[in-house]
C-alpha positions in Angstrom: 0.2 -0.1 0.0 1.0 3.4 -1.0 1.4 6.1 1.4 -1.1 9.2 1.1 2.5 11.4 0.5 3.2 8.6 -2.3 -0.1 8.7 -3.8 0.1 12.5 -4.2 3.6 13.1 -5.2 3.0 10.5 -7.8 0.0 11.4 -9.4 -1.0 14.2 -11.9 -4.3 13.7 -13.1 -7.7 13.6 -10.6 -10.7 12.5 -11.9 -13.4 14.1 -9.5 -16.6 12.2 -9.4 -19.5 14.4 -8.2 -17.9 17.7 -8.9 -20.1 20.5 -8.6 -20.0 23.9 -10.7 -21.5 25.4 -7.7 -18.5 27.3 -5.7 -20.3 27.0 -2.6 -19.9 23.0 -2.4 -17.1 21.1 -1.0 -16.1 19.7 -4.1 -15.6 23.0 -5.8 -13.3 24.4 -3.5 -11.4 21.1 -3.0 -10.7 20.7 -6.9 -9.9 24.3 -7.3 -7.6 24.2 -4.4 -5.9 20.7 -6.2 -5.8 22.3 -9.6 -4.0 25.3 -8.0 -1.2 23.0 -6.6 -0.8 21.6 -10.4 -2.9 18.7 -10.6 -5.2 18.1 -13.7 -8.7 18.1 -12.7 -11.2 16.2 -14.7 -14.7 16.9 -13.7 -17.3 13.7 -13.6 -20.8 14.9 -13.1 -23.9 14.0 -15.7 -25.5 17.6 -14.3 -22.5 19.7 -15.5 -20.9 20.4 -19.0 -18.1 22.3 -17.8 -16.2 23.0 -13.9 -13.0 24.9 -13.3 -12.6 25.4 -17.0 -12.4 21.7 -17.6 -14.6 19.6 -19.8 -16.9 17.8 -17.5 -18.1 13.9 -18.3 -21.1 12.2 -17.6 -19.3 8.8 -16.2 -15.6 8.0 -15.5 -16.0 5.7 -18.2 -16.4 8.5 -20.9 -13.3 10.1 -19.7 -10.3 9.8 -22.4 -6.9 8.9 -21.5 -5.4 7.8 -18.0 -6.7 8.6 -14.4 -4.3 8.8 -11.3 -6.8 9.2 -8.6 -10.4 9.0 -9.0 -11.8 11.2 -6.1 -15.2 10.9 -4.8 -17.6 12.9 -3.6 -20.7 10.8 -3.5 -23.1 9.3 -1.0 -21.5 5.7 0.4 -24.0 3.9 -1.8 -22.7 5.1 -5.0 -19.3 4.2 -4.5 -19.2 0.6 -5.6 -20.3 1.5 -9.1 -17.7 4.0 -9.1 -15.0 1.7 -8.0 -16.0 -0.6 -10.6 -15.5 2.0 -13.3 -11.9 2.9 -11.7 -10.9 -0.4 -12.1 -12.1 -0.6 -15.6 -10.4 2.8 -16.5 -7.2 1.5 -14.9 -6.7 4.3 -12.2 -4.0 3.8 -9.8 -6.1 5.2 -6.4 -9.5 5.7 -5.2 -10.1 8.4 -2.9 -13.2 8.6 -0.9 -13.6 12.1 0.8 -14.7 12.6 4.5 -17.7 11.2 5.6 -17.7 8.6 2.6 -16.9 5.1 3.6 -17.5 2.0 1.8 -15.5 -1.0 3.0 -16.7 -3.6 0.8 -15.8 -1.3 -2.3 -12.3 -0.5 -0.8 -11.7 -4.2 -0.5 -12.8 -4.9 -4.0 -10.4 -2.1 -5.3 -7.4 -3.2 -3.2 -8.0 -6.9 -4.8 -7.5 -5.6 -7.9 -4.2 -3.4 -7.1 -5.7 -0.1 -6.3 -4.6 2.1 -3.4 -7.3 3.3 -1.5 -7.9 6.1 0.8 -11.0 6.2 2.6 -12.6 9.0 4.8 -9.9 11.7 4.0 -9.8 14.9 2.4 -7.4 15.3 -0.5 -7.2 19.1 0.2 -6.0 18.8 3.8 -3.5 15.9 3.1 -2.3 17.9 -0.1 -1.8 21.1 2.3 0.0 19.1 5.3 2.6 17.7 2.5 2.8 21.1 1.2 3.7 22.3 4.7 6.0 19.6 5.6 7.9 20.4 2.4 
């Protein structure tokens, strides 16, 4: 299992499932921060067409190219289908934001070789890594 620091250092592309175009939503603020930290953000939300200047995709399966991290801003009941899509896409890491916990989906992702981060905020972890230098 890779450490969170290793995941963040070795990743460039983050597909954010549930990224909202609403600036007041946590998904927007977190993604905006990660974009400013140098990550390519790929919005995944069937309700949006563009977020943070990036084209939005309805599903992970529609995202072209490779994905390093699938960052999940959806309720836990949606996690298993997102994990299956992340596996199909060949993502390296599934990241479930704070409050998003699904042990069975995490186990499935790990069995398929993905690193799993659960119930953690990617912004807070990136900020901690930046401060540590």
